[in-house]
N, C-alpha and C positions, 0 to 999 in steps of 0.2 A: 187408760192405755198410755204407755210411755214410749218414747222414741230414743233411738241411739244413732249417732252419726257414724256412717261407714267411711272407710278410707277414701272412697271415691267421691265423698261429699253428699251422697244420698242419705235419706233418713230411713230407718227400719223400725217398725213397731215391735214391741216385746212386752210380755206380761211380767209384772213384778210379783214375786213370790211373797205371800203373806202367810205367817204361821197359823195353823188351824188348831185351836186349843183342844177341841174334841178329839182330833186325830192324834195329837200329842199324848192325850190321856191313854188312848188305846196303845200307842207305842210304849208307854211306861208299863202298862199291864203285860205286854208281850215280853219286855225285858225282864220284869219280875218273874214271870213264868219260866223263862229260860235260865234265870239265875237260882232257881230253887234246886234243892238236892233230893232226888235226881231231877235234872232239867226235863221240862215238858218237851215232847217232840214237836216239830213244826206242824205236822198234821193234827196233833192233839190241840194245839193252840188255834189252828184254823177251824176246827170243829167247834171249839168252845166259843170263838167269836161269831161264827156263822149261825150255829144252831142253839147254843146255850144262851148267849147274850143278844143274838140277832142284830149285830152291828153291821153297818155298811161303810164303805169308804166315803170320802167327801163327794166323789162323783156318782155315788149310788150303787156301786158294784160290790160284790162279795169280796172279802179279803182272800186273795189267793196265797198259796204257800210262798211263792217268790216275793210277793209284796210284803208279807210278814217278815221274811228274812231281811229285805231291804230296810223295813221300818226298824228292825232291831239294830242293824248296823248304824242307821242314822241316829238312833237314840243314843247309842254308845258314843258316837262322835259329838253329839250335842253335849253330852255330859262331860266329855274330855275338854271341850272348849269352855264350858262353864267353869270347870275346876281351874283351868289355866288362867281365866279371866279373874277368878277369885284370888289366885296366888299373886297375880300382878297387882291387884288393888291392895293386898296386904303389903307387898314390897314397895309399892309406889308411895 
């Protein structure tokens, strides 16, 4: 558990986010399926994850369509950040 200092001087607890490698692998699969030609539908991806692969989220729930959409967006952002960091290392 970590704490942060509020403007009024009090401390507030917060959770530190830690990357989950298993969930990142699922996010990569989702992005790969959406990148295929023709792209898989959101419901088709949900059915494959839930019934074909029988995968659950980190907290034990089924993957919902909205969570799959958010995971795809997050993976795209992670890839963009990784690419920009690679460019900075080459330039630096």
